[in-house]
OpenMM code with the backbone's topology and positions (N, CA, C; nanometers):
from openmm import Vec3, app, unit

residues = "MET GLY ALA ALA ALA PHE TRP GLU ARG LEU LYS PRO ALA GLY GLY ALA GLU GLN LYS GLU GLN GLU ARG GLN VAL GLY THR TRP ILE VAL GLN LEU LYS LYS GLY LEU ALA ALA ILE ALA ALA ALA LYS SER SER GLN GLN PHE GLY ARG GLU GLU GLU THR LYS".split()
positions = [
    Vec3(-0.4449, 0.8139, 6.3034),
    Vec3(-0.4223, 0.6946, 6.2237),
    Vec3(-0.3153, 0.7264, 6.1192),
    Vec3(-0.2155, 0.6398, 6.1100),
    Vec3(-0.1092, 0.6594, 6.0131),
    Vec3(-0.1529, 0.6174, 5.8740),
    Vec3(-0.0728, 0.6543, 5.7765),
    Vec3(-0.1055, 0.6231, 5.6373),
    Vec3(-0.1102, 0.4719, 5.6134),
    Vec3(-0.0166, 0.3990, 5.6743),
    Vec3(-0.0137, 0.2540, 5.6552),
    Vec3(-0.1408, 0.1893, 5.7109),
    Vec3(-0.1839, 0.2346, 5.8265),
    Vec3(-0.3055, 0.1800, 5.8871),
    Vec3(-0.4270, 0.2137, 5.8023),
    Vec3(-0.4287, 0.3322, 5.7448),
    Vec3(-0.5395, 0.3726, 5.6587),
    Vec3(-0.5506, 0.2801, 5.5376),
    Vec3(-0.4391, 0.2541, 5.4711),
    Vec3(-0.4418, 0.1680, 5.3522),
    Vec3(-0.4742, 0.0239, 5.3879),
    Vec3(-0.4323, -0.0218, 5.5044),
    Vec3(-0.4661, -0.1577, 5.5482),
    Vec3(-0.6167, -0.1735, 5.5635),
    Vec3(-0.6844, -0.0708, 5.6101),
    Vec3(-0.8295, -0.0779, 5.6284),
    Vec3(-0.9025, -0.0823, 5.4946),
    Vec3(-0.8420, -0.0262, 5.3917),
    Vec3(-0.9059, -0.0228, 5.2605),
    Vec3(-0.8887, -0.1530, 5.1821),
    Vec3(-0.7937, -0.2351, 5.2225),
    Vec3(-0.7701, -0.3612, 5.1512),
    Vec3(-0.8912, -0.4525, 5.1646),
    Vec3(-0.9213, -0.5283, 5.0589),
    Vec3(-1.0332, -0.6230, 5.0690),
    Vec3(-1.0038, -0.7311, 5.1730),
    Vec3(-1.1094, -0.7804, 5.2338),
    Vec3(-1.0935, -0.8775, 5.3417),
    Vec3(-1.0429, -1.0114, 5.2892),
    Vec3(-1.0981, -1.0571, 5.1785),
    Vec3(-1.0620, -1.1890, 5.1278),
    Vec3(-0.9747, -1.1820, 5.0050),
    Vec3(-0.8720, -1.2651, 5.0029),
    Vec3(-0.7850, -1.2709, 4.8860),
    Vec3(-0.8557, -1.3300, 4.7660),
    Vec3(-0.9545, -1.4154, 4.7884),
    Vec3(-1.0281, -1.4781, 4.6792),
    Vec3(-1.1077, -1.3740, 4.6002),
    Vec3(-1.1644, -1.2773, 4.6699),
    Vec3(-1.2393, -1.1709, 4.6022),
    Vec3(-1.1483, -1.0906, 4.5113),
    Vec3(-1.0303, -1.0609, 4.5604),
    Vec3(-0.9351, -0.9824, 4.4822),
    Vec3(-0.8893, -1.0616, 4.3601),
    Vec3(-0.8640, -1.1905, 4.3766),
    Vec3(-0.8225, -1.2748, 4.2640),
    Vec3(-0.9301, -1.2774, 4.1561),
    Vec3(-1.0564, -1.2854, 4.1968),
    Vec3(-1.1674, -1.2879, 4.1017),
    Vec3(-1.1755, -1.1553, 4.0261),
    Vec3(-1.1571, -1.0449, 4.0966),
    Vec3(-1.1594, -0.9142, 4.0311),
    Vec3(-1.0444, -0.9013, 3.9329),
    Vec3(-0.9271, -0.9492, 3.9712),
    Vec3(-0.8113, -0.9433, 3.8821),
    Vec3(-0.8351, -1.0279, 3.7576),
    Vec3(-0.8999, -1.1436, 3.7748),
    Vec3(-0.9281, -1.2298, 3.6616),
    Vec3(-1.0263, -1.1619, 3.5665),
    Vec3(-1.1282, -1.0978, 3.6225),
    Vec3(-1.2271, -1.0291, 3.5398),
    Vec3(-1.1641, -0.9125, 3.4641),
    Vec3(-1.0773, -0.8382, 3.5302),
    Vec3(-1.0101, -0.7266, 3.4646),
    Vec3(-0.9181, -0.7791, 3.3549),
    Vec3(-0.8484, -0.8873, 3.3822),
    Vec3(-0.7612, -0.9473, 3.2811),
    Vec3(-0.8400, -0.9920, 3.1590),
    Vec3(-0.9560, -1.0520, 3.1803),
    Vec3(-1.0414, -1.0951, 3.0702),
    Vec3(-1.0879, -0.9748, 2.9899),
    Vec3(-1.1259, -0.8685, 3.0584),
    Vec3(-1.1715, -0.7470, 2.9914),
    Vec3(-1.0603, -0.6864, 2.9068),
    Vec3(-0.9371, -0.6869, 2.9582),
    Vec3(-0.8235, -0.6305, 2.8853),
    Vec3(-0.7971, -0.7121, 2.7590),
    Vec3(-0.8052, -0.8436, 2.7679),
    Vec3(-0.7848, -0.9285, 2.6499),
    Vec3(-0.8898, -0.8971, 2.5439),
    Vec3(-1.0157, -0.8840, 2.5843),
    Vec3(-1.1220, -0.8519, 2.4896),
    Vec3(-1.1009, -0.7139, 2.4281),
    Vec3(-1.0570, -0.6194, 2.5077),
    Vec3(-1.0299, -0.4850, 2.4581),
    Vec3(-0.9183, -0.4861, 2.3540),
    Vec3(-0.8120, -0.5606, 2.3811),
    Vec3(-0.7007, -0.5702, 2.2863),
    Vec3(-0.7464, -0.6324, 2.1546),
    Vec3(-0.8297, -0.7364, 2.1618),
    Vec3(-0.8810, -0.7998, 2.0402),
    Vec3(-0.9652, -0.7021, 1.9595),
    Vec3(-1.0488, -0.6254, 2.0280),
    Vec3(-1.1323, -0.5265, 1.9603),
    Vec3(-1.0501, -0.4183, 1.8936),
    Vec3(-0.9483, -0.3695, 1.9632),
    Vec3(-0.8616, -0.2664, 1.9062),
    Vec3(-0.7832, -0.3196, 1.7871),
    Vec3(-0.7399, -0.4436, 1.7946),
    Vec3(-0.6684, -0.5036, 1.6823),
    Vec3(-0.7606, -0.5166, 1.5610),
    Vec3(-0.8856, -0.5537, 1.5838),
    Vec3(-0.9817, -0.5650, 1.4736),
    Vec3(-1.0076, -0.4285, 1.4106),
    Vec3(-1.0195, -0.3253, 1.4928),
    Vec3(-1.0405, -0.1902, 1.4406),
    Vec3(-0.9189, -0.1456, 1.3600),
    Vec3(-0.8009, -0.1707, 1.4106),
    Vec3(-0.6786, -0.1321, 1.3398),
    Vec3(-0.6677, -0.2042, 1.2062),
    Vec3(-0.7023, -0.3325, 1.2047),
    Vec3(-0.6969, -0.4085, 1.0802),
    Vec3(-0.7981, -0.3548, 0.9791),
    Vec3(-0.9171, -0.3209, 1.0253),
    Vec3(-1.0198, -0.2668, 0.9358),
    Vec3(-0.9761, -0.1313, 0.8802),
    Vec3(-0.9213, -0.0466, 0.9644),
    Vec3(-0.8744, 0.0848, 0.9190),
    Vec3(-0.7597, 0.0698, 0.8201),
    Vec3(-0.6708, -0.0244, 0.8467),
    Vec3(-0.5573, -0.0469, 0.7588),
    Vec3(-0.6038, -0.0926, 0.6212),
    Vec3(-0.6958, -0.1876, 0.6174),
    Vec3(-0.7444, -0.2364, 0.4885),
    Vec3(-0.8252, -0.1281, 0.4174),
    Vec3(-0.8965, -0.0450, 0.4930),
    Vec3(-0.9723, 0.0654, 0.4344),
    Vec3(-0.8757, 0.1657, 0.3701),
    Vec3(-0.7681, 0.1971, 0.4392),
    Vec3(-0.6682, 0.2901, 0.3857),
    Vec3(-0.6004, 0.2295, 0.2640),
    Vec3(-0.5715, 0.1021, 0.2667),
    Vec3(-0.5080, 0.0348, 0.1540),
    Vec3(-0.6000, 0.0422, 0.0322),
    Vec3(-0.7286, 0.0246, 0.0532),
    Vec3(-0.8240, 0.0319, -0.0565),
    Vec3(-0.8284, 0.1702, -0.1189),
    Vec3(-0.8163, 0.2729, -0.0388),
    Vec3(-0.8143, 0.4104, -0.0909),
    Vec3(-0.6927, 0.4352, -0.1757),
    Vec3(-0.5772, 0.3806, -0.1345),
    Vec3(-0.4542, 0.3985, -0.2112),
    Vec3(-0.4652, 0.3301, -0.3456),
    Vec3(-0.5302, 0.2150, -0.3501),
    Vec3(-0.5472, 0.1412, -0.4745),
    Vec3(-0.6367, 0.2180, -0.5719),
    Vec3(-0.7390, 0.2858, -0.5187),
    Vec3(-0.8333, 0.3580, -0.6036),
    Vec3(-0.7673, 0.4766, -0.6720),
    Vec3(-0.6711, 0.5401, -0.6078),
    Vec3(-0.6083, 0.6606, -0.6643),
    Vec3(-0.5036, 0.6271, -0.7684),
    Vec3(-0.4592, 0.5051, -0.7763),
    Vec3(-0.3534, 0.4678, -0.8716),
    Vec3(-0.4099, 0.4371, -1.0072),
] * unit.nanometer
topology = app.Topology()
chain = topology.addChain("A")
for resn in residues:
    res = topology.addResidue(resn, chain)
    for name in ("N", "CA", "C"):
        topology.addAtom(name, app.Element.getBySymbol(name[0]), res)
């Protein structure tokens, strides 16, 4: 069996299943980005507060 035939066998049967998985992954990535942005904002304000205390 050639490499191309091997990869063809691994592909999902239905395109709808793949679209649903891609949508779920996309949703997860958006949520992850929002969470990371919130953490960065909290860390930034925390650092800003420390700078204010030392002055």
